[in-house]
MARTORPA-763684 format. One record per residue: residue in one letter; residue number from 1; x, y, z of N, C-alpha, C in turn. Coordinates in Angstrom, 3 decimals. Each point is the difference from the previous one (the first is absolute). Layout:
{aa: A | i: NUM | n_px: X | n_py: Y | n_pz: Z | ca_px: X | ca_py: Y | ca_pz: Z | c_px: X | c_py: Y | c_pz: Z}
...
END
This chain:
{aa: M | i: 1 | n_px: -19.663 | n_py: -26.998 | n_pz: 53.873 | ca_px: -0.501 | ca_py: 0.980 | ca_pz: -0.786 | c_px: 1.056 | c_py: 1.040 | c_pz: -0.279}
{aa: H | i: 2 | n_px: 0.923 | n_py: 0.190 | n_pz: 0.846 | ca_px: 1.147 | ca_py: 0.991 | ca_pz: 0.119 | c_px: 0.910 | c_py: -0.440 | c_pz: -1.416}
{aa: G | i: 3 | n_px: 0.298 | n_py: -1.012 | n_pz: 0.063 | ca_px: 0.238 | ca_py: -1.026 | ca_pz: -1.265 | c_px: -0.151 | c_py: 0.085 | c_pz: -1.335}
{aa: R | i: 4 | n_px: -1.455 | n_py: 0.635 | n_pz: -0.251 | ca_px: -0.790 | ca_py: -0.187 | ca_pz: -0.920 | c_px: 0.476 | c_py: 1.335 | c_pz: -0.515}
{aa: I | i: 5 | n_px: -0.243 | n_py: 1.204 | n_pz: 1.116 | ca_px: 0.447 | ca_py: 1.517 | ca_pz: -0.365 | c_px: 1.472 | c_py: 0.299 | c_pz: -0.741}
{aa: I | i: 6 | n_px: 0.841 | n_py: -0.915 | n_pz: 0.575 | ca_px: 1.809 | ca_py: 0.148 | ca_pz: -0.103 | c_px: -0.272 | c_py: -0.735 | c_pz: -1.383}
{aa: I | i: 7 | n_px: -0.469 | n_py: -0.509 | n_pz: -0.722 | ca_px: -0.187 | ca_py: -0.806 | ca_pz: -1.323 | c_px: -1.031 | c_py: 0.858 | c_pz: -1.237}
{aa: V | i: 8 | n_px: -0.870 | n_py: 0.358 | n_pz: 0.658 | ca_px: -0.823 | ca_py: 1.458 | ca_pz: -1.255 | c_px: 1.193 | c_py: 0.989 | c_pz: 0.101}
{aa: A | i: 9 | n_px: 0.724 | n_py: 0.320 | n_pz: 1.249 | ca_px: 0.975 | ca_py: 1.339 | ca_pz: 0.031 | c_px: 1.001 | c_py: -0.556 | c_pz: -1.212}
{aa: L | i: 10 | n_px: 0.547 | n_py: -1.351 | n_pz: 0.375 | ca_px: 1.207 | ca_py: 0.016 | ca_pz: -0.982 | c_px: -0.285 | c_py: -0.319 | c_pz: -1.326}
{aa: L | i: 11 | n_px: -1.228 | n_py: -0.631 | n_pz: -0.182 | ca_px: -0.515 | ca_py: -0.193 | ca_pz: -1.499 | c_px: -0.563 | c_py: 1.359 | c_pz: -0.772}
{aa: L | i: 12 | n_px: -0.590 | n_py: 0.908 | n_pz: 0.860 | ca_px: -0.058 | ca_py: 1.213 | ca_pz: -0.237 | c_px: 1.095 | c_py: 1.246 | c_pz: -0.601}
{aa: F | i: 13 | n_px: 1.284 | n_py: -0.282 | n_pz: 1.062 | ca_px: 1.226 | ca_py: 0.426 | ca_pz: -0.602 | c_px: 0.591 | c_py: -0.509 | c_pz: -0.910}
{aa: I | i: 14 | n_px: -0.082 | n_py: -1.231 | n_pz: -0.377 | ca_px: 0.775 | ca_py: -0.613 | ca_pz: -1.485 | c_px: -0.760 | c_py: 0.389 | c_pz: -0.966}
{aa: N | i: 15 | n_px: -1.652 | n_py: 0.156 | n_pz: 0.118 | ca_px: -0.536 | ca_py: 0.474 | ca_pz: -0.843 | c_px: -0.004 | c_py: 1.497 | c_pz: -0.642}
{aa: L | i: 16 | n_px: 0.552 | n_py: 0.540 | n_pz: 1.298 | ca_px: 0.226 | ca_py: 1.527 | ca_pz: -0.519 | c_px: 1.617 | c_py: 0.313 | c_pz: -0.772}
{aa: F | i: 17 | n_px: 0.906 | n_py: -0.973 | n_pz: 0.815 | ca_px: 1.318 | ca_py: -0.131 | ca_pz: -0.818 | c_px: 0.024 | c_py: -0.678 | c_pz: -1.557}
{aa: L | i: 18 | n_px: -0.877 | n_py: -0.722 | n_pz: -0.017 | ca_px: 0.005 | ca_py: -0.168 | ca_pz: -1.269 | c_px: -0.871 | c_py: 0.388 | c_pz: -1.261}
{aa: L | i: 19 | n_px: -0.726 | n_py: 0.963 | n_pz: 0.734 | ca_px: -0.870 | ca_py: 1.183 | ca_pz: -0.896 | c_px: 1.357 | c_py: 1.010 | c_pz: -0.136}
{aa: F | i: 20 | n_px: 0.688 | n_py: 0.497 | n_pz: 1.307 | ca_px: 0.588 | ca_py: 0.916 | ca_pz: -0.454 | c_px: 1.103 | c_py: -0.475 | c_pz: -0.905}
{aa: R | i: 21 | n_px: 0.624 | n_py: -0.911 | n_pz: -0.357 | ca_px: 0.959 | ca_py: -0.605 | ca_pz: -0.836 | c_px: -0.885 | c_py: -0.432 | c_pz: -1.446}
{aa: L | i: 22 | n_px: -0.873 | n_py: 0.164 | n_pz: -0.124 | ca_px: -1.012 | ca_py: -0.504 | ca_pz: -0.888 | c_px: -0.110 | c_py: 1.708 | c_pz: -1.007}
{aa: I | i: 23 | n_px: -0.213 | n_py: 0.987 | n_pz: 1.046 | ca_px: -0.284 | ca_py: 1.073 | ca_pz: -1.101 | c_px: 1.200 | c_py: 0.958 | c_pz: 0.233}
{aa: W | i: 24 | n_px: 1.006 | n_py: 0.007 | n_pz: 0.973 | ca_px: 0.945 | ca_py: 1.070 | ca_pz: -0.039 | c_px: 1.390 | c_py: -0.241 | c_pz: -0.015}
{aa: S | i: 25 | n_px: 0.474 | n_py: -1.491 | n_pz: -0.188 | ca_px: 1.138 | ca_py: -0.504 | ca_pz: 0.181 | c_px: 0.620 | c_py: 0.413 | c_pz: -1.449}
{aa: D | i: 26 | n_px: 1.453 | n_py: -0.840 | n_pz: -0.125 | ca_px: 0.427 | ca_py: 0.454 | ca_pz: -1.300 | c_px: -0.849 | c_py: -0.755 | c_pz: -1.148}
{aa: Q | i: 27 | n_px: 0.107 | n_py: -1.300 | n_pz: 0.232 | ca_px: -1.508 | ca_py: -0.978 | ca_pz: -0.653 | c_px: -1.250 | c_py: -0.073 | c_pz: 0.330}
{aa: G | i: 28 | n_px: -0.174 | n_py: 1.524 | n_pz: 0.087 | ca_px: -1.659 | ca_py: 0.012 | ca_pz: 0.233 | c_px: -0.765 | c_py: 0.427 | c_pz: -1.084}
{aa: V | i: 29 | n_px: -1.348 | n_py: 0.636 | n_pz: -0.031 | ca_px: -0.887 | ca_py: 0.215 | ca_pz: -0.963 | c_px: 0.735 | c_py: 1.439 | c_pz: -0.478}
{aa: F | i: 30 | n_px: 0.544 | n_py: 1.093 | n_pz: 1.099 | ca_px: 0.345 | ca_py: 1.362 | ca_pz: -0.669 | c_px: 1.305 | c_py: -0.409 | c_pz: -1.152}
{aa: A | i: 31 | n_px: 0.866 | n_py: -0.920 | n_pz: 0.676 | ca_px: 0.892 | ca_py: -0.143 | ca_pz: -1.198 | c_px: -0.130 | c_py: -1.049 | c_pz: -0.863}
{aa: Y | i: 32 | n_px: -0.731 | n_py: -0.840 | n_pz: -0.247 | ca_px: -0.726 | ca_py: -0.560 | ca_pz: -1.206 | c_px: -0.630 | c_py: 1.139 | c_pz: -0.481}
{aa: L | i: 33 | n_px: -0.855 | n_py: 1.051 | n_pz: -0.280 | ca_px: -0.262 | ca_py: 0.762 | ca_pz: -0.607 | c_px: 0.732 | c_py: 0.933 | c_pz: -0.502}
{aa: E | i: 34 | n_px: 0.878 | n_py: 0.224 | n_pz: 1.041 | ca_px: 1.588 | ca_py: 0.973 | ca_pz: -0.950 | c_px: 0.642 | c_py: -0.385 | c_pz: -1.092}
{aa: L | i: 35 | n_px: 0.465 | n_py: -1.498 | n_pz: 0.607 | ca_px: 0.436 | ca_py: -0.775 | ca_pz: -1.082 | c_px: -0.615 | c_py: -0.386 | c_pz: -1.492}
{aa: K | i: 36 | n_px: -1.222 | n_py: -0.155 | n_pz: 0.593 | ca_px: -1.127 | ca_py: 0.056 | ca_pz: -1.773 | c_px: -0.098 | c_py: 1.194 | c_pz: -0.419}
{aa: G | i: 37 | n_px: 0.057 | n_py: 1.180 | n_pz: 0.568 | ca_px: 0.235 | ca_py: 1.404 | ca_pz: -0.571 | c_px: 1.322 | c_py: -0.178 | c_pz: -0.765}
{aa: R | i: 38 | n_px: 0.955 | n_py: -0.490 | n_pz: 0.516 | ca_px: 1.284 | ca_py: 0.021 | ca_pz: -0.585 | c_px: 0.096 | c_py: -0.712 | c_pz: -1.124}
{aa: Y | i: 39 | n_px: -0.679 | n_py: -1.216 | n_pz: 0.401 | ca_px: 0.125 | ca_py: -1.062 | ca_pz: -1.353 | c_px: -0.917 | c_py: 0.538 | c_pz: -0.957}
{aa: E | i: 40 | n_px: -0.716 | n_py: 0.814 | n_pz: 0.082 | ca_px: -1.270 | ca_py: 0.082 | ca_pz: -1.347 | c_px: 1.297 | c_py: 1.556 | c_pz: -0.636}
{aa: L | i: 41 | n_px: 0.208 | n_py: 0.681 | n_pz: 0.688 | ca_px: 1.126 | ca_py: 0.713 | ca_pz: -0.257 | c_px: 1.044 | c_py: -0.242 | c_pz: -0.890}
{aa: L | i: 42 | n_px: 0.265 | n_py: -0.904 | n_pz: 0.322 | ca_px: 1.394 | ca_py: -0.522 | ca_pz: -0.690 | c_px: -0.617 | c_py: -0.650 | c_pz: -0.858}
{aa: Q | i: 43 | n_px: -1.015 | n_py: -0.789 | n_pz: -0.325 | ca_px: -0.802 | ca_py: -0.502 | ca_pz: -1.290 | c_px: 0.107 | c_py: 0.535 | c_pz: -0.941}
{aa: G | i: 44 | n_px: -1.140 | n_py: 1.577 | n_pz: 0.651 | ca_px: -0.036 | ca_py: 0.508 | ca_pz: -0.927 | c_px: 1.389 | c_py: 1.151 | c_pz: -0.819}
{aa: R | i: 45 | n_px: 1.170 | n_py: 0.033 | n_pz: 0.481 | ca_px: 1.144 | ca_py: 0.479 | ca_pz: -0.302 | c_px: 0.649 | c_py: -1.118 | c_pz: -1.004}
{aa: I | i: 46 | n_px: -0.036 | n_py: -1.342 | n_pz: 0.390 | ca_px: 0.241 | ca_py: -1.187 | ca_pz: -0.991 | c_px: -0.775 | c_py: 0.069 | c_pz: -1.560}
{aa: E | i: 47 | n_px: -1.125 | n_py: 0.260 | n_pz: 0.555 | ca_px: -0.856 | ca_py: 0.127 | ca_pz: -1.242 | c_px: 0.440 | c_py: 0.747 | c_pz: -1.123}
{aa: A | i: 48 | n_px: 0.200 | n_py: 1.929 | n_pz: 0.931 | ca_px: 0.475 | ca_py: 0.531 | ca_pz: -0.944 | c_px: 1.557 | c_py: 0.120 | c_pz: -0.571}
{aa: V | i: 49 | n_px: 0.555 | n_py: -0.646 | n_pz: 0.482 | ca_px: 1.452 | ca_py: -0.395 | ca_pz: -0.653 | c_px: -0.078 | c_py: -0.941 | c_pz: -0.752}
{aa: D | i: 50 | n_px: -0.765 | n_py: -1.107 | n_pz: -0.106 | ca_px: -0.177 | ca_py: -0.752 | ca_pz: -0.820 | c_px: -0.594 | c_py: 0.246 | c_pz: -1.505}
{aa: R | i: 51 | n_px: -1.188 | n_py: 0.884 | n_pz: 0.231 | ca_px: -0.802 | ca_py: 0.679 | ca_pz: -1.080 | c_px: 1.666 | c_py: 0.855 | c_pz: -0.816}
{aa: R | i: 52 | n_px: 0.674 | n_py: 0.991 | n_pz: 0.926 | ca_px: 1.051 | ca_py: 0.509 | ca_pz: -0.604 | c_px: 0.684 | c_py: -0.918 | c_pz: -0.510}
{aa: S | i: 53 | n_px: 0.555 | n_py: -0.782 | n_pz: 0.289 | ca_px: 0.670 | ca_py: -1.021 | ca_pz: -0.850 | c_px: -0.259 | c_py: -0.383 | c_pz: -1.103}
{aa: L | i: 54 | n_px: -1.041 | n_py: -0.555 | n_pz: -0.087 | ca_px: -0.917 | ca_py: -0.536 | ca_pz: -0.987 | c_px: 0.166 | c_py: 0.998 | c_pz: -1.288}
{aa: N | i: 55 | n_px: -0.590 | n_py: 1.422 | n_pz: 0.625 | ca_px: 0.163 | ca_py: 1.117 | ca_pz: -0.898 | c_px: 1.580 | c_py: 0.314 | c_pz: -0.882}
{aa: L | i: 56 | n_px: 0.839 | n_py: -0.256 | n_pz: 0.747 | ca_px: 0.990 | ca_py: -0.217 | ca_pz: -0.142 | c_px: 0.576 | c_py: -0.264 | c_pz: -1.089}
{aa: S | i: 57 | n_px: -0.424 | n_py: -1.209 | n_pz: 0.601 | ca_px: 0.835 | ca_py: -1.685 | ca_pz: -1.220 | c_px: -0.549 | c_py: 0.034 | c_pz: -1.169}
{aa: Q | i: 58 | n_px: -1.566 | n_py: 0.663 | n_pz: 0.117 | ca_px: -0.786 | ca_py: 0.190 | ca_pz: -1.303 | c_px: 0.696 | c_py: 1.278 | c_pz: -0.919}
{aa: E | i: 59 | n_px: 0.726 | n_py: 0.769 | n_pz: 0.849 | ca_px: 0.614 | ca_py: 1.309 | ca_pz: -0.780 | c_px: 1.593 | c_py: -0.350 | c_pz: -0.836}
{aa: I | i: 60 | n_px: 0.452 | n_py: -0.701 | n_pz: 1.232 | ca_px: 1.284 | ca_py: -0.368 | ca_pz: -0.549 | c_px: -0.294 | c_py: -1.250 | c_pz: -1.350}
{aa: R | i: 61 | n_px: -1.012 | n_py: -0.934 | n_pz: 0.197 | ca_px: -0.348 | ca_py: -0.686 | ca_pz: -1.521 | c_px: -0.264 | c_py: 0.493 | c_pz: -0.904}
{aa: R | i: 62 | n_px: -0.569 | n_py: 1.375 | n_pz: -0.026 | ca_px: -0.375 | ca_py: 1.062 | ca_pz: -0.751 | c_px: 1.012 | c_py: 0.453 | c_pz: -0.749}
{aa: L | i: 63 | n_px: 0.772 | n_py: 1.190 | n_pz: 1.112 | ca_px: 1.167 | ca_py: 0.087 | ca_pz: -0.632 | c_px: 1.369 | c_py: -0.584 | c_pz: -0.658}
{aa: K | i: 64 | n_px: -0.101 | n_py: -1.719 | n_pz: 0.476 | ca_px: 0.890 | ca_py: -0.476 | ca_pz: -1.113 | c_px: -0.461 | c_py: -0.637 | c_pz: -1.533}
{aa: S | i: 65 | n_px: -1.574 | n_py: 0.127 | n_pz: 0.233 | ca_px: -0.655 | ca_py: -0.892 | ca_pz: -1.645 | c_px: -0.341 | c_py: 1.036 | c_pz: -0.390}
{aa: D | i: 66 | n_px: -0.728 | n_py: 1.553 | n_pz: 0.398 | ca_px: -0.772 | ca_py: 0.736 | ca_pz: -0.747 | c_px: 0.953 | c_py: 1.259 | c_pz: -0.384}
{aa: P | i: 67 | n_px: 0.353 | n_py: -0.107 | n_pz: -1.109 | ca_px: 0.542 | ca_py: 1.006 | ca_pz: -0.562 | c_px: -0.473 | c_py: 1.296 | c_pz: -0.077}
{aa: T | i: 68 | n_px: -1.282 | n_py: 0.639 | n_pz: -0.133 | ca_px: -0.789 | ca_py: 0.712 | ca_pz: 0.204 | c_px: 0.092 | c_py: 0.619 | c_pz: 1.338}
{aa: Y | i: 69 | n_px: -0.691 | n_py: -1.065 | n_pz: 1.170 | ca_px: 0.058 | ca_py: 0.485 | ca_pz: 1.291 | c_px: 1.397 | c_py: 0.676 | c_pz: 0.332}
{aa: Q | i: 70 | n_px: 1.001 | n_py: -0.606 | n_pz: -0.695 | ca_px: 1.416 | ca_py: 0.478 | ca_pz: 0.630 | c_px: 0.104 | c_py: 1.161 | c_pz: -0.602}
{aa: E | i: 71 | n_px: 0.012 | n_py: 0.484 | n_pz: -1.163 | ca_px: 0.026 | ca_py: 1.374 | ca_pz: -0.411 | c_px: -0.971 | c_py: 1.172 | c_pz: 0.857}
{aa: K | i: 72 | n_px: -1.277 | n_py: -0.878 | n_pz: 0.343 | ca_px: -1.020 | ca_py: 1.028 | ca_pz: 0.736 | c_px: 1.116 | c_py: -0.085 | c_pz: 1.481}
{aa: V | i: 73 | n_px: 0.062 | n_py: -0.621 | n_pz: 0.656 | ca_px: 0.640 | ca_py: 0.160 | ca_pz: 1.214 | c_px: 1.225 | c_py: 1.044 | c_pz: -0.027}
{aa: I | i: 74 | n_px: 0.748 | n_py: -0.438 | n_pz: -1.134 | ca_px: 1.111 | ca_py: 0.914 | ca_pz: 0.080 | c_px: -0.073 | c_py: 1.784 | c_pz: -0.519}
{aa: R | i: 75 | n_px: -1.079 | n_py: 0.014 | n_pz: -0.499 | ca_px: -0.483 | ca_py: 1.192 | ca_pz: -0.678 | c_px: -0.589 | c_py: 0.525 | c_pz: 1.643}
{aa: E | i: 76 | n_px: -0.787 | n_py: -0.450 | n_pz: 0.253 | ca_px: -0.749 | ca_py: 0.399 | ca_pz: 1.333 | c_px: 1.015 | c_py: 0.524 | c_pz: 1.227}
{aa: R | i: 77 | n_px: 0.863 | n_py: -1.124 | n_pz: 0.296 | ca_px: 0.803 | ca_py: 0.294 | ca_pz: 1.074 | c_px: 1.412 | c_py: 0.198 | c_pz: 0.147}
{aa: M | i: 78 | n_px: 0.422 | n_py: 0.026 | n_pz: -1.032 | ca_px: 1.168 | ca_py: 0.541 | ca_pz: -0.209 | c_px: 0.106 | c_py: 1.261 | c_pz: -1.311}
{aa: N | i: 79 | n_px: -0.960 | n_py: 0.362 | n_pz: -0.243 | ca_px: -0.301 | ca_py: 1.070 | ca_pz: -0.831 | c_px: 0.972 | c_py: 0.154 | c_pz: -1.282}
{aa: F | i: 80 | n_px: 0.020 | n_py: -1.211 | n_pz: -0.587 | ca_px: 0.562 | ca_py: -0.552 | ca_pz: -1.421 | c_px: -0.666 | c_py: 0.941 | c_pz: -1.211}
{aa: V | i: 81 | n_px: 0.440 | n_py: 0.485 | n_pz: -0.763 | ca_px: -0.721 | ca_py: 0.382 | ca_pz: -1.428 | c_px: 0.734 | c_py: -1.004 | c_pz: -1.289}
{aa: K | i: 82 | n_px: -1.096 | n_py: -0.013 | n_pz: -0.902 | ca_px: 0.549 | ca_py: -0.451 | ca_pz: -1.180 | c_px: 0.603 | c_py: 1.422 | c_pz: -0.809}
{aa: R | i: 83 | n_px: 1.097 | n_py: -0.622 | n_pz: -1.058 | ca_px: 0.711 | ca_py: 1.207 | ca_pz: -0.898 | c_px: -1.099 | c_py: 1.113 | c_pz: -0.690}
{aa: D | i: 84 | n_px: 0.238 | n_py: 1.175 | n_pz: 0.269 | ca_px: -0.899 | ca_py: 1.143 | ca_pz: -0.209 | c_px: -0.799 | c_py: 0.065 | c_pz: 0.760}
{aa: E | i: 85 | n_px: -0.201 | n_py: -0.230 | n_pz: 1.318 | ca_px: -1.302 | ca_py: 0.424 | ca_pz: 0.899 | c_px: 0.743 | c_py: 0.621 | c_pz: 0.706}
{aa: I | i: 86 | n_px: -0.902 | n_py: 0.632 | n_pz: 0.550 | ca_px: 0.296 | ca_py: 0.883 | ca_pz: 1.114 | c_px: -0.831 | c_py: -0.134 | c_pz: 1.335}
{aa: L | i: 87 | n_px: 0.710 | n_py: -0.036 | n_pz: 1.019 | ca_px: -0.789 | ca_py: 0.034 | ca_pz: 1.039 | c_px: -0.366 | c_py: 0.716 | c_pz: 1.107}
{aa: Y | i: 88 | n_px: -1.118 | n_py: 0.130 | n_pz: 0.463 | ca_px: -0.510 | ca_py: 1.534 | ca_pz: 0.748 | c_px: 0.075 | c_py: -0.865 | c_pz: 1.623}
{aa: I | i: 89 | n_px: 0.458 | n_py: 0.557 | n_pz: 0.734 | ca_px: -0.624 | ca_py: -0.485 | ca_pz: 1.378 | c_px: -0.605 | c_py: 1.389 | c_pz: 0.811}
{aa: F | i: 90 | n_px: -1.131 | n_py: -0.589 | n_pz: 0.424 | ca_px: -0.953 | ca_py: 1.275 | ca_pz: 0.779 | c_px: -0.009 | c_py: -0.414 | c_pz: 1.297}
{aa: P | i: 91 | n_px: 0.215 | n_py: 1.182 | n_pz: 0.834 | ca_px: 0.103 | ca_py: -0.172 | ca_pz: 1.352 | c_px: -1.615 | c_py: -0.842 | c_pz: 0.398}
{aa: D | i: 92 | n_px: 0.126 | n_py: -1.297 | n_pz: 1.306 | ca_px: -0.945 | ca_py: -0.238 | ca_pz: 0.377 | c_px: -0.993 | c_py: 1.248 | c_pz: 0.554}
{aa: E | i: 93 | n_px: -1.103 | n_py: -0.336 | n_pz: -0.100 | ca_px: -1.178 | ca_py: 1.037 | ca_pz: 0.259 | c_px: -0.145 | c_py: 0.104 | c_pz: 2.003}
{aa: T | i: 94 | n_px: 0.076 | n_py: -1.645 | n_pz: 0.466 | ca_px: -0.109 | ca_py: 0.171 | ca_pz: 0.938 | c_px: 0.989 | c_py: 0.166 | c_pz: 1.371}
{aa: A | i: 95 | n_px: 1.385 | n_py: 0.160 | n_pz: -0.608 | ca_px: 0.826 | ca_py: 0.352 | ca_pz: 0.770 | c_px: 0.461 | c_py: 1.637 | c_pz: 0.166}
{aa: K | i: 96 | n_px: -0.110 | n_py: -0.006 | n_pz: 1.444 | ca_px: 0.285 | ca_py: 1.743 | ca_pz: 0.273 | c_px: 1.209 | c_py: 0.375 | c_pz: -0.600}
{aa: Q | i: 97 | n_px: -0.030 | n_py: 1.465 | n_pz: -0.191 | ca_px: 1.227 | ca_py: 0.300 | ca_pz: -0.351 | c_px: 0.773 | c_py: 0.864 | c_pz: 1.412}
{aa: P | i: 98 | n_px: 1.491 | n_py: -0.044 | n_pz: -0.228 | ca_px: 0.457 | ca_py: 0.322 | ca_pz: 1.425 | c_px: -0.697 | c_py: 1.327 | c_pz: 0.600}
{aa: G | i: 99 | n_px: -0.310 | n_py: 1.252 | n_pz: -0.796 | ca_px: -0.625 | ca_py: 1.164 | ca_pz: -0.140 | c_px: -1.688 | c_py: -0.393 | c_pz: 0.789}
{aa: D | i: 100 | n_px: -0.443 | n_py: -0.895 | n_pz: 0.086 | ca_px: -1.227 | ca_py: -0.092 | ca_pz: -0.133 | c_px: -0.718 | c_py: -0.269 | c_pz: 1.834}
{aa: A | i: 101 | n_px: 0.994 | n_py: -0.465 | n_pz: 0.436 | ca_px: -0.252 | ca_py: -0.433 | ca_pz: 1.722 | c_px: 0.049 | c_py: 1.310 | c_pz: 0.783}
{aa: A | i: 102 | n_px: 0.794 | n_py: 1.266 | n_pz: -0.654 | ca_px: 0.645 | ca_py: 0.992 | ca_pz: 0.619 | c_px: -1.706 | c_py: 1.246 | c_pz: -0.136}
{aa: H | i: 103 | n_px: -0.528 | n_py: -0.103 | n_pz: -1.243 | ca_px: -0.841 | ca_py: 0.337 | ca_pz: -0.704 | c_px: -1.695 | c_py: -0.208 | c_pz: 0.457}
{aa: E | i: 104 | n_px: -0.035 | n_py: -1.705 | n_pz: 0.634 | ca_px: -0.889 | ca_py: -0.324 | ca_pz: 0.809 | c_px: -0.066 | c_py: 0.813 | c_pz: 1.400}
{aa: Q | i: 105 | n_px: 1.022 | n_py: -0.138 | n_pz: 0.691 | ca_px: -0.123 | ca_py: 0.594 | ca_pz: 1.389 | c_px: -0.274 | c_py: 1.488 | c_pz: -0.409}
{aa: E | i: 106 | n_px: 0.553 | n_py: 0.656 | n_pz: -0.746 | ca_px: -0.807 | ca_py: 1.690 | ca_pz: 0.041 | c_px: -1.213 | c_py: 0.317 | c_pz: 0.203}
{aa: N | i: 107 | n_px: -0.849 | n_py: -1.466 | n_pz: -0.689 | ca_px: -1.265 | ca_py: 0.861 | ca_pz: -0.217 | c_px: -0.917 | c_py: -0.804 | c_pz: 1.511}
END
């Protein structure tokens, strides 16, 4: 009878140790869930980079082959104008002027 109690206690101790390792160790459930979350985050980043890469590849292809698109990009991004055209650049409405912050603090 005494030997049986020792075996049960030993088995109970082993089970508790294994349970602890299963849940809280470096290779346990919580570590797995953390790694799974990081994996999903990185997968999302990879997909975003792939989409951006595809968009940039398509834009490069259009810039190489489409003169109308080339002109549009040059005119929009570099503010180029044709002969006898006048370019008007208006300030961005959403951008704050340097004095705006001081004026808002007074109110």
